[in-house]
C-alpha positions in Angstrom: -10.0 -13.9 -0.3 -12.8 -16.0 1.0 -16.4 -14.9 1.6 -18.0 -16.3 4.8 -21.5 -15.8 6.2 -21.5 -13.3 9.1 -23.9 -14.1 12.0 -23.5 -10.5 13.2 -26.0 -9.0 10.8 -24.1 -8.4 7.6 -24.8 -10.8 4.8 -21.1 -11.8 4.4 -17.7 -11.2 5.8 -14.5 -11.3 3.8 -11.4 -13.1 5.2 -8.2 -12.0 3.5 -5.0 -14.1 4.0 -1.5 -12.7 4.4 -0.7 -13.6 0.8 -3.5 -11.5 -0.5 -2.2 -8.4 1.4 1.3 -9.0 0.0 -0.1 -9.4 -3.6 -2.0 -6.1 -3.2 1.2 -4.4 -1.9 3.2 -5.7 -4.9 0.5 -4.6 -7.3 0.6 -1.1 -5.9 4.4 -1.1 -6.3 4.0 -1.9 -10.0 1.3 0.8 -10.5 3.6 3.4 -8.9 6.4 2.4 -11.3 4.0 2.8 -14.2 3.0 6.3 -13.1 6.7 7.2 -12.8 7.3 5.9 -16.4 4.2 7.8 -17.7 5.5 11.0 -16.1 8.8 10.6 -17.8 7.0 10.2 -21.1 5.1 13.4 -20.4 8.3 15.3 -19.8 9.4 14.2 -23.3 6.2 15.6 -24.7 6.0 18.9 -22.8 9.7 19.5 -22.3 11.6 20.1 -19.1 11.4 23.9 -19.3 7.6 24.0 -19.2 5.5 24.1 -16.0 3.8 20.9 -17.0 7.2 19.2 -17.6 8.5 20.4 -14.2 5.4 19.1 -12.4 5.6 15.8 -14.2 9.3 15.6 -13.2 8.5 16.1 -9.6 5.6 13.5 -9.8 7.8 11.0 -11.6 10.6 11.3 -9.0 8.1 10.9 -6.2 6.5 7.7 -7.6 9.8 6.3 -8.7 11.1 6.6 -5.1 7.9 5.2 -3.7 8.1 2.2 -6.0 11.7 1.6 -5.1 11.0 1.8 -1.4 8.0 -0.5 -1.6 9.9 -3.2 -3.5 12.8 -5.3 -2.7 14.5 -4.0 0.5 14.5 -6.1 3.6 13.4 -3.1 5.7 10.4 -2.7 3.4 9.4 -6.3 3.8 9.7 -6.1 7.6 7.6 -2.9 7.6 4.9 -4.5 5.4 4.6 -7.5 7.7 4.5 -5.3 10.8 1.7 -3.2 9.2 -0.1 -6.4 8.2 0.2 -7.7 11.8 -1.3 -4.4 13.2 -4.1 -4.5 10.6 -4.9 -8.1 11.3 -5.1 -7.3 15.0 -7.5 -4.5 14.4 -9.7 -6.7 12.1 -9.6 -9.5 14.6 -10.7 -7.2 17.5 -13.7 -6.2 15.4 -13.8 -2.8 17.2 -11.7 0.3 17.4 -8.7 0.0 19.7 -6.7 2.8 21.3 -3.0 3.0 20.6 -2.2 1.9 24.2 -4.4 -1.2 24.0 -3.0 -2.2 20.6 0.6 -1.7 21.7 0.0 -3.8 24.8 -1.7 -6.5 22.8 1.2 -6.6 20.2 3.9 -6.3 22.9 
C-alpha cells in the first residue's frame, strides 16, 4: 500500500496493489480457521449437549467451511480475482457506478 498526495481535496490517497488484496484475503482465511478451532475448543469445555456447545458447533462448522472455500480451490482464486477486478474498476471510476455501466465496462 502506498500513500500518495490527492489533489482532489483529501490530504492523501491510498493505492493498494493486487498483492495487498490477496494478502488480506489470505489473512481472513487464516482468521476464519482460527475461529473454527476456537469454537471446537469451546465445545470441549461446554460439551456437545449444552446450548453453548451446540451454538459453538454451528459456528465452528460455518467458519471451517468458509475458511476451506476461501483457500486453495481454483474456483475461489478465480472468484477473488474477479472481485478484485470489479473493486479496482469502482475505485478507478472514483464515483458510484450502476450495475449496467459496470457490466458494460467490464464486458
